[in-house]
Structures are given as C-alpha cells and as structure tokens.
C-alpha positions as CSV (number, residue, x, y, z in Angstrom):
1,M,149.2,126.1,190.3
2,K,146.9,128.8,191.5
3,V,143.3,128.4,190.6
4,S,140.8,131.2,189.9
5,F,137.1,130.4,190.4
6,I,135.0,132.8,188.4
7,I,131.3,132.8,189.3
8,P,129.0,135.1,187.3
9,L,125.6,135.5,188.9
10,Y,122.3,137.3,188.3
11,N,119.7,137.0,191.1
12,C,118.8,133.6,192.6
13,L,120.5,134.5,195.9
14,P,119.5,131.3,197.8
15,L,121.1,129.2,195.0
16,T,124.2,131.4,195.1
17,Q,124.5,131.0,198.9
18,A,124.2,127.2,198.6
19,M,126.7,127.0,195.7
20,L,129.3,129.0,197.6
21,A,128.9,126.9,200.7
22,S,129.4,123.7,198.6
23,L,132.5,125.3,197.0
24,R,134.0,126.1,200.4
25,A,133.2,122.5,201.6
26,T,134.9,120.8,198.7
27,L,138.1,122.8,198.2
28,P,141.2,120.6,198.8
29,A,143.3,121.6,201.7
30,G,146.2,123.8,200.7
31,L,144.9,124.7,197.3
32,E,146.2,128.1,196.2
33,H,143.1,129.9,194.9
34,E,141.0,133.0,194.6
35,I,137.2,133.4,194.1
36,I,135.9,136.1,191.8
37,I,132.2,136.8,192.0
38,V,130.8,138.9,189.2
39,D,127.3,140.2,189.9
40,D,125.6,141.1,186.7
41,G,123.0,143.6,188.0
42,S,121.1,141.5,190.5
43,T,117.9,143.1,191.9
44,D,116.9,140.5,194.5
45,G,119.0,141.5,197.4
46,T,122.2,139.8,196.2
47,R,124.2,143.0,196.3
48,D,123.2,143.8,199.8
49,W,124.2,140.3,200.8
50,L,127.6,140.7,199.1
51,K,128.3,143.9,201.0
52,N,127.7,142.2,204.3
53,V,128.9,138.7,203.6
54,G,132.5,139.3,204.9
55,S,134.3,136.3,206.3
56,A,131.1,134.3,206.5
57,L,131.7,133.4,202.9
58,V,135.1,131.9,203.3
59,A,137.6,131.7,206.1
60,G,139.9,134.8,206.1
61,P,139.5,138.4,205.0
62,V,137.7,139.5,201.9
63,L,138.6,141.9,199.2
64,V,135.6,143.7,197.7
65,D,135.7,145.6,194.4
66,G,132.7,147.6,193.2
67,P,131.1,151.0,193.0
68,G,130.5,152.4,196.5
69,L,132.2,149.4,198.2
70,P,135.4,149.5,200.3
71,T,138.5,147.7,199.2
72,S,140.5,146.0,201.9
73,G,142.0,142.7,203.1
74,S,143.5,139.8,201.3
75,P,142.5,139.0,197.7
76,T,141.0,135.5,198.6
77,V,137.6,136.7,197.4
78,R,136.7,139.6,195.1
79,F,133.3,140.9,194.2
80,L,132.9,142.7,190.8
81,L,129.6,144.6,190.5
82,N,128.6,145.4,186.9
83,K,126.9,148.7,186.5
84,E,124.6,147.1,183.8
85,N,123.8,143.6,182.8
86,L,126.5,142.3,180.5
87,G,125.1,138.9,179.9
88,F,126.8,135.6,180.7
89,A,129.7,136.1,178.2
90,G,130.4,139.6,179.3
91,A,130.3,138.8,183.0
92,C,132.6,135.8,182.6
93,N,135.1,137.9,180.5
94,R,135.2,140.6,183.1
95,G,135.9,138.0,185.8
96,A,138.6,136.3,183.8
97,A,140.3,139.7,183.1
98,A,140.6,140.2,186.9
99,A,141.9,136.6,187.5
100,T,145.5,135.9,188.5
101,G,145.4,132.1,188.5
102,E,147.1,129.8,186.0
103,I,143.9,127.8,185.8
104,L,140.4,129.4,185.3
105,F,137.3,127.5,186.6
106,F,134.0,129.0,185.5
107,L,131.1,128.0,187.8
108,N,127.4,128.8,187.5
109,N,125.8,130.1,190.7
110,D,123.1,127.4,190.5
111,L,125.5,124.4,190.9
112,V,125.8,122.2,194.0
113,L,129.4,120.9,194.1
114,L,129.9,117.4,195.4
115,P,133.0,116.0,197.1
116,R,136.0,115.4,194.9
117,W,134.5,117.2,191.9
118,L,137.6,119.4,191.5
119,E,140.5,116.9,191.5
120,P,139.6,114.9,188.3
121,M,139.2,118.2,186.3
122,L,142.6,119.4,187.4
123,A,144.1,116.0,186.7
124,A,142.7,116.1,183.2
125,L,144.8,119.1,182.3
126,V,147.9,117.0,183.2
127,V,146.8,113.6,181.7
128,R,145.4,115.3,178.5
129,P,147.8,118.2,177.7
130,D,146.0,118.6,174.4
131,A,142.8,119.6,176.3
132,A,141.9,123.2,176.2
133,L,138.6,122.9,178.0
134,V,137.6,120.3,180.7
135,G,134.0,119.8,181.6
136,N,132.4,117.2,183.9
137,V,129.2,115.2,184.5
138,Q,126.3,117.3,185.7
139,L,123.2,115.8,187.3
140,N,119.8,117.5,187.2
141,H,119.4,118.6,190.8
142,T,115.7,117.7,191.0
143,T,115.7,114.3,189.3
144,G,119.3,113.1,189.7
145,A,119.4,112.2,186.0
146,V,122.5,113.0,183.9
147,D,121.9,116.3,182.2
148,H,125.4,116.8,180.7
149,A,128.3,114.5,179.9
150,G,129.6,116.7,177.1
151,I,128.0,118.4,174.1
152,C,127.5,116.9,170.6
153,F,125.7,117.9,167.4
154,N,122.5,116.2,166.5
155,H,121.2,115.1,163.0
156,Q,120.2,118.7,162.3
157,G,123.5,120.2,163.2
158,K,122.3,121.7,166.5
159,P,124.2,121.3,169.7
160,E,122.7,119.3,172.5
161,H,123.8,117.7,175.8
162,R,124.9,114.1,175.9
163,V,122.9,112.5,178.7
164,T,124.5,109.1,178.9
165,R,128.0,108.1,180.1
166,P,130.1,105.7,178.1
167,R,128.9,102.1,178.3
168,F,132.2,100.4,177.5
169,G,135.7,101.0,178.9
170,R,134.6,103.6,181.4
171,P,137.5,106.0,180.5
172,D,138.1,108.7,183.0
173,Y,138.5,111.4,180.3
174,Q,136.4,111.3,177.2
175,E,136.9,113.7,174.3
176,V,133.7,115.5,173.2
177,D,132.7,118.1,170.6
178,A,132.2,120.7,173.3
179,V,131.4,121.2,177.0
180,T,128.9,123.5,178.8
181,G,129.9,126.8,180.3
182,A,128.1,125.9,183.5
183,C,131.2,124.2,184.9
184,F,134.5,124.0,183.0
185,A,138.3,124.6,183.5
186,V,140.7,126.2,181.0
187,P,144.3,127.2,181.3
188,R,144.5,131.0,181.4
189,V,147.1,131.1,178.6
190,I,144.7,129.2,176.3
191,W,141.7,131.4,177.4
192,E,143.7,134.5,176.4
193,Q,144.9,132.9,173.2
194,L,141.3,132.1,172.2
195,G,140.1,135.6,173.2
196,G,137.5,134.5,175.8
197,F,133.8,134.3,175.2
198,D,132.3,136.0,172.1
199,E,129.9,138.6,173.6
200,S,127.7,138.7,170.4
201,Y,126.0,135.6,171.8
202,V,123.4,136.4,174.4
203,N,123.2,133.9,177.2
204,G,123.6,130.8,175.0
205,C,126.1,129.1,172.6
206,E,129.1,131.2,173.7
207,D,130.5,128.1,175.3
208,V,130.1,125.9,172.2
209,D,131.6,128.7,170.1
210,L,134.6,128.8,172.4
211,C,135.0,125.1,172.2
212,L,134.9,125.2,168.4
213,R,137.6,127.9,168.4
214,A,139.7,125.7,170.6
215,R,139.3,122.8,168.2
216,A,140.2,125.0,165.2
217,A,143.4,126.0,167.1
218,G,144.4,122.3,167.5
219,F,143.1,121.6,171.0
220,S,140.5,119.2,172.3
221,C,137.6,119.3,174.7
222,V,137.4,116.7,177.4
223,V,134.9,115.6,180.0
224,A,136.3,114.3,183.3
225,L,133.8,111.6,184.0
226,P,134.8,111.0,187.7
227,S,133.9,114.7,188.4
228,V,130.2,115.0,189.2
229,V,128.1,118.0,190.3
230,R,124.5,118.8,190.6
231,H,122.9,121.6,188.6
232,H,119.6,123.6,188.9
233,I,119.0,123.7,185.2
234,S,118.6,127.2,183.7
235,A,117.6,128.8,187.0
236,S,118.0,132.4,185.8
237,A,114.9,134.0,184.4
238,G,114.9,134.4,180.6
239,R,117.8,132.0,180.2
240,K,116.3,130.4,177.1
241,R,114.9,133.6,175.6
242,R,117.4,133.8,172.7
243,D,118.2,130.2,172.1
244,E,117.1,130.2,168.5
245,Q,119.0,133.3,167.6
246,N,122.2,132.1,169.3
247,T,122.0,128.6,167.7
248,A,121.4,130.2,164.3
249,R,124.4,132.4,164.7
250,L,126.6,129.5,165.8
251,V,125.6,127.2,162.9
252,A,126.1,130.0,160.3
253,R,129.6,130.8,161.7
254,W,130.7,127.1,162.0
255,A,128.8,125.5,159.2
256,E,131.7,123.5,157.7
257,T,132.9,122.2,161.1
258,I,129.4,121.4,162.4
259,A,128.5,119.5,159.2
260,E,131.3,117.1,159.9
261,L,130.7,116.8,163.6
262,A,127.0,116.1,163.0
263,A,127.6,113.3,160.5
264,P,127.5,110.5,163.2
265,A,124.2,111.6,164.6
266,W,122.7,112.1,161.1
267,S,123.8,108.7,160.1
268,R,122.4,107.0,163.2
269,E,119.1,108.8,162.6
270,Q,119.0,107.6,159.0
271,V,119.7,104.0,159.9
272,A,117.0,104.0,162.7
273,R,114.4,105.7,160.5
274,H,114.9,103.5,157.5
275,A,114.9,100.4,159.6
276,Q,111.1,101.0,160.0
277,L,110.6,101.0,156.2
278,S,110.0,98.0,154.0
279,H,111.8,98.0,150.6
280,V,111.2,101.7,150.1
281,F,114.3,103.7,150.9
282,D,117.4,105.2,149.4
283,Y,119.7,102.2,149.5
284,P,123.0,104.1,148.7
285,V,122.2,106.7,151.5
286,V,121.4,104.0,154.0
287,C,124.6,102.1,153.2
288,A,126.7,105.2,153.5
289,A,125.0,106.1,156.8
290,L,125.6,102.5,158.1
291,G,129.2,102.7,157.1
292,Q,129.6,106.0,159.0
293,V,128.0,104.5,162.1
294,L,130.2,101.4,162.0
295,F,133.5,102.7,160.9
296,G,133.5,106.5,161.5
297,G,136.1,108.6,159.7
298,R,135.4,111.5,157.4
299,P,131.9,111.6,156.1
300,S,131.3,110.2,152.6
301,L,129.6,112.3,150.0
302,P,126.0,110.9,150.6
303,V,126.4,111.5,154.3
304,R,127.8,115.0,153.7
305,E,124.9,115.9,151.4
306,G,122.4,114.6,153.9
307,V,123.8,116.6,156.8
308,V,124.1,119.8,154.7
309,G,120.5,119.3,153.5
310,A,119.2,118.9,157.1
311,M,121.2,122.0,158.2
312,R,119.8,124.0,155.3
313,R,116.2,123.1,156.2
314,E,116.8,124.1,159.8
315,R,118.3,127.4,158.6
316,Q,115.2,128.1,156.5
317,R,113.1,127.4,159.6
318,W,115.1,130.0,161.5
319,R,114.6,132.6,158.7
320,E,110.8,132.1,159.0
321,L,110.8,131.9,162.8
322,L,112.9,135.0,163.4
323,D,111.0,136.9,160.7
324,G,113.8,138.9,159.2
325,V,116.2,138.9,162.2
326,P,119.7,138.4,160.8
327,V,121.0,134.9,161.4
328,A,124.2,134.8,159.4
329,A,127.5,135.5,161.1
330,G,129.9,133.7,159.0
331,G,129.0,133.3,155.3
332,P,126.9,130.7,153.4
333,M,126.2,127.2,154.3
334,P,128.8,124.7,153.0
335,Q,128.4,122.8,149.8
336,A,128.2,119.0,149.9
337,P,131.8,118.2,148.9
338,I,134.4,118.7,151.6
C-alpha cells in the first residue's frame, strides 16, 4: 500500500525541520510513500526554506507546488502553499485532496517521531479492520509524561486526553472514543466517505468530530499502544484561542452520543465525590453510578439524567462566557431518556 504523509504547518520552522528529519530517519526501507507539506501562510521564513530545501529534505528529487514556484522532478515530496491561512482543518483537507496513497497519515509539524512508530499503526489497520482512525501514544516532549493515549469524554461531556496506558492486559490496540489529529492514520476511502475535517471548527475539535462521524458510520477508533512519538504540545501561536467555541459546537452537535460516552466518567466522579460524604447523599444515584462503573453497558436513567444535567450546566456556562456567540450547531440538548 502507498502511504501519504500529510503535514500541515504554520511557522515554527525549527520544529518543522526536526520533525521532517525524524520522519526521514524512521521510514521503513522500501515503503512506497509521498510527503505532502501544506504551508498555511507561514511568516517566519518557512516558505523561503521550502523553496531552497530541495533534496536536503529527503533523498531524491522534489516536486514543488505553489504560487511562483517551479514544478519538476518526482512526486516524492510536494509543497502546497496556501494563499491565506485556512486553519488546521482546511490545510489538512487540501493536503488530503492532493494525496494519492491508499493510507493517509496526518502529522503535526511539532512531532518528534521515534523508531518503529509507524509499523504498529499500519498493522492496526490490518488487525482491526473495523478501525477507521488509528492514533498512538504521545509523550510531552519536555517532560516525557504521557500526553495522549486516546481521547475520552469527562464527567461534564467535554473531550480530554487519556494520560495513562492500560494497567492490565497491555493490549497492543485499544479502542477509544477518539484520537487526536496530531498523529493519526486513516484509509483514504474512509476519509473520503466521512468527508474529511469539518472546517467550521477553528483549530480544535475537528479531530473529535471526525471520530464521532466515524463511530456513527459503524467504525471504531483505535490507539496503537506500541507506537510512541514525542510532541511539542500546542506549539503554534494562538492554538487554544477558540477552544471554548469549538467544544461548545462539538457538544451541541453530538449531544446524544456524548451523553452516553461520558457516562463512565460521570459515574466515577459521582462515586469518588460521594465517598467523601457521611450518610448525606443520593443513594439511588450513587448505586446507579456504581453499577455503571462496575458493569458498564448502556447508562441507566439516573446516570443519564446526571450526565445530561452536567452537560446542560456546562452549556449555560458557555452561553455566559461567549456572551451571545452562537454555540449551537446541531439542535437542543438531549432529554434524559435514551
């Protein structure tokens, strides 16, 4: 299978150079591949570097696409230069549209790829044919701590990174609610079926939205635990600027799905919180939460009501915080019954 590596970038030239060097150093021998670099309006000298990088980037000739740049050589590497900043989703979508590989790998330019990071992710697509998106374990480059081992929904229905690996069994491939867009693989046919990233999200939550669309289509999301990379977390300036708006849009669009996915976290939070109380707590709610923690399954009515209540309170906070900025993108919050 041919693999297309799609790398959106915006400034941070030293990180881009280090990431591309690590990519070149870790590619398996004989892998049929192409590298598509999408510059999203960099102003720090990145574009001048791209014009002159030539064969110093990877062995062999380079094909360069972009306004005012020549086109020549073999399509091992291509540079797409956006005339204006399209944001993460738009840059990734443009790179994917130009890709010719059967498997698409999306890589942030602030990663450091470690030896044998690629092979477990490719293997996951064979071992888990139900998997639409495959992520991996990402370590904080500065501290070495786990920053991502999948994405789950917390007790308020908000997405957050899992920062621990499985304690028992140590499976190679673990199903999760979602994976981060910083480093993931997807078969091109599934990417096209899902329609790529939704560009209404601005540098946040487009990855979780894509994963939820994959789940709705009957696929799963998997983390390849043997695959490990390092990540300079949110290196691009302004990366977190619209986090609240993006999360509010996501929760409004996927309220029903998120309410169910958040049930385990809400239940654990209830059990832990009520364990600190003495004789003064809602006994039926605690029993329902404990049952959810121990046995899983579809949330019972008390758990469902609790999750929906927590999500409703968070949505009210968004209304107050955003001061009239529209947060709804998919109808009202769910009622308690499923």
